[in-house]
DOGUVEX-630231 format. One record per residue (C-alpha): x negated, y negated, z negated; residue number from 1. Coordinates in steps of 0.05 Angstrom, whole numbers, always signed. Example, Ala and Ser with C-alpha at 12.3 -4.5 7.8 and 13.67 -1.06 7.14 Angstrom:
<pts>
[[-246; +90; -156]; 1]
[[-273; +21; -143]; 2]
</pts>
This chain:
<pts>
[[-1910; -2245; +3053]; 1]
[[-1875; -2213; +2993]; 2]
[[-1917; -2151; +2999]; 3]
[[-1980; -2194; +2997]; 4]
[[-1955; -2227; +2933]; 5]
[[-1934; -2161; +2901]; 6]
[[-2004; -2133; +2916]; 7]
[[-2040; -2194; +2892]; 8]
[[-2001; -2201; +2828]; 9]
[[-1986; -2127; +2817]; 10]
[[-2009; -2129; +2745]; 11]
[[-1982; -2198; +2728]; 12]
[[-1906; -2197; +2732]; 13]
[[-1900; -2269; +2707]; 14]
[[-1949; -2296; +2758]; 15]
[[-1912; -2259; +2815]; 16]
[[-1847; -2291; +2793]; 17]
[[-1880; -2359; +2795]; 18]
[[-1912; -2347; +2863]; 19]
[[-1847; -2324; +2893]; 20]
[[-1812; -2386; +2867]; 21]
[[-1865; -2430; +2896]; 22]
[[-1852; -2397; +2962]; 23]
[[-1776; -2401; +2957]; 24]
[[-1778; -2474; +2938]; 25]
[[-1833; -2495; +2986]; 26]
[[-1880; -2517; +2928]; 27]
[[-1949; -2531; +2956]; 28]
[[-2014; -2511; +2920]; 29]
[[-2077; -2549; +2937]; 30]
[[-2149; -2526; +2932]; 31]
[[-2156; -2548; +2859]; 32]
[[-2094; -2512; +2836]; 33]
[[-2048; -2572; +2831]; 34]
[[-1975; -2562; +2850]; 35]
[[-1934; -2608; +2894]; 36]
[[-1866; -2619; +2923]; 37]
[[-1884; -2656; +2985]; 38]
[[-1933; -2709; +2962]; 39]
[[-1907; -2710; +2889]; 40]
[[-1948; -2672; +2838]; 41]
[[-1906; -2629; +2792]; 42]
[[-1927; -2614; +2721]; 43]
[[-1936; -2539; +2705]; 44]
[[-1898; -2546; +2638]; 45]
[[-1835; -2568; +2674]; 46]
[[-1840; -2510; +2724]; 47]
[[-1853; -2461; +2667]; 48]
[[-1792; -2485; +2628]; 49]
[[-1748; -2478; +2690]; 50]
[[-1773; -2408; +2703]; 51]
[[-1775; -2385; +2632]; 52]
[[-1850; -2374; +2629]; 53]
[[-1907; -2407; +2592]; 54]
[[-1939; -2466; +2627]; 55]
[[-2005; -2428; +2626]; 56]
[[-1976; -2374; +2670]; 57]
[[-1958; -2430; +2721]; 58]
[[-2028; -2458; +2716]; 59]
[[-2062; -2390; +2722]; 60]
[[-2018; -2373; +2782]; 61]
[[-2035; -2438; +2819]; 62]
[[-2109; -2429; +2805]; 63]
[[-2107; -2357; +2829]; 64]
[[-2074; -2379; +2893]; 65]
[[-2124; -2437; +2901]; 66]
[[-2183; -2388; +2892]; 67]
[[-2157; -2337; +2942]; 68]
[[-2178; -2344; +3017]; 69]
[[-2115; -2308; +3040]; 70]
[[-2063; -2344; +2997]; 71]
[[-2088; -2415; +2996]; 72]
[[-2079; -2427; +3071]; 73]
[[-2006; -2405; +3063]; 74]
[[-1988; -2442; +3001]; 75]
[[-2026; -2504; +3021]; 76]
[[-1980; -2511; +3081]; 77]
[[-1912; -2501; +3046]; 78]
[[-1860; -2557; +3052]; 79]
[[-1793; -2567; +3018]; 80]
[[-1733; -2581; +3063]; 81]
[[-1668; -2615; +3048]; 82]
[[-1609; -2567; +3048]; 83]
[[-1543; -2605; +3058]; 84]
[[-1498; -2545; +3054]; 85]
[[-1472; -2559; +2984]; 86]
[[-1460; -2633; +3002]; 87]
[[-1428; -2620; +3070]; 88]
[[-1355; -2629; +3050]; 89]
[[-1373; -2698; +3020]; 90]
[[-1408; -2716; +3085]; 91]
[[-1348; -2694; +3126]; 92]
[[-1380; -2630; +3153]; 93]
[[-1360; -2557; +3151]; 94]
[[-1407; -2504; +3129]; 95]
[[-1407; -2433; +3160]; 96]
[[-1438; -2378; +3118]; 97]
[[-1454; -2313; +3154]; 98]
[[-1473; -2249; +3119]; 99]
[[-1504; -2198; +3167]; 100]
[[-1557; -2146; +3169]; 101]
[[-1619; -2190; +3177]; 102]
[[-1655; -2136; +3217]; 103]
[[-1604; -2143; +3274]; 104]
[[-1625; -2187; +3333]; 105]
[[-1587; -2243; +3364]; 106]
[[-1548; -2267; +3302]; 107]
[[-1567; -2340; +3308]; 108]
[[-1561; -2338; +3383]; 109]
[[-1491; -2307; +3380]; 110]
[[-1464; -2358; +3332]; 111]
[[-1498; -2418; +3366]; 112]
[[-1471; -2396; +3434]; 113]
[[-1400; -2395; +3408]; 114]
[[-1409; -2464; +3377]; 115]
[[-1441; -2492; +3440]; 116]
[[-1386; -2463; +3483]; 117]
[[-1335; -2499; +3440]; 118]
[[-1374; -2566; +3443]; 119]
[[-1391; -2566; +3370]; 120]
[[-1453; -2602; +3346]; 121]
[[-1498; -2568; +3296]; 122]
[[-1527; -2611; +3240]; 123]
[[-1569; -2558; +3206]; 124]
[[-1585; -2484; +3209]; 125]
[[-1616; -2449; +3149]; 126]
[[-1632; -2375; +3149]; 127]
[[-1654; -2343; +3084]; 128]
[[-1716; -2300; +3088]; 129]
[[-1694; -2227; +3071]; 130]
[[-1758; -2214; +3035]; 131]
[[-1745; -2272; +2987]; 132]
[[-1671; -2271; +2981]; 133]
[[-1638; -2205; +2963]; 134]
[[-1573; -2222; +2999]; 135]
[[-1596; -2269; +3056]; 136]
[[-1546; -2318; +3085]; 137]
[[-1545; -2354; +3152]; 138]
[[-1517; -2423; +3136]; 139]
[[-1497; -2470; +3193]; 140]
[[-1472; -2540; +3178]; 141]
[[-1431; -2569; +3235]; 142]
[[-1410; -2640; +3253]; 143]
[[-1336; -2645; +3232]; 144]
[[-1285; -2591; +3220]; 145]
[[-1281; -2522; +3249]; 146]
[[-1217; -2503; +3285]; 147]
[[-1182; -2436; +3274]; 148]
[[-1195; -2413; +3346]; 149]
[[-1271; -2421; +3335]; 150]
[[-1268; -2383; +3268]; 151]
[[-1230; -2328; +3303]; 152]
[[-1285; -2324; +3357]; 153]
[[-1339; -2323; +3306]; 154]
[[-1305; -2266; +3267]; 155]
[[-1303; -2225; +3332]; 156]
[[-1379; -2224; +3334]; 157]
[[-1400; -2152; +3319]; 158]
[[-1460; -2166; +3276]; 159]
[[-1423; -2205; +3221]; 160]
[[-1409; -2169; +3156]; 161]
[[-1372; -2232; +3132]; 162]
[[-1362; -2302; +3155]; 163]
[[-1336; -2358; +3110]; 164]
[[-1324; -2430; +3122]; 165]
[[-1325; -2483; +3069]; 166]
</pts>
């Protein structure tokens, strides 16, 4: 997907930045070039301020996406999702963050197998797209607190570059 955006916006660095943020945040673009978070329309000026670009760059990006037969079907279907990782402690949950080579297979399966073997309930699993995030993280929020024996088992997994619990 990132290659498609780089090609489409190759001569417009600001527009590429905006399009990538739309993708990362799950901002939807409709056929008329309006921008939404879910069903809530977002003003281009506010997006521009947040990204440090002029609102016209945001408007032009959304219109370019709306006018493109390849990009619109993608951006029209984007959805934001709640990420509870930063609020997990307050909710009484532990958060496991795993840094690993995203090209390796079986990372999610390996971690979830250990958690299932230990009878641990998973609340949420979020995996960063390695094309959109330079240092992707697999984040798993579990019900309750993680015991030291489980942490030890997770750290024994061969693919993990680092595992942290917060």
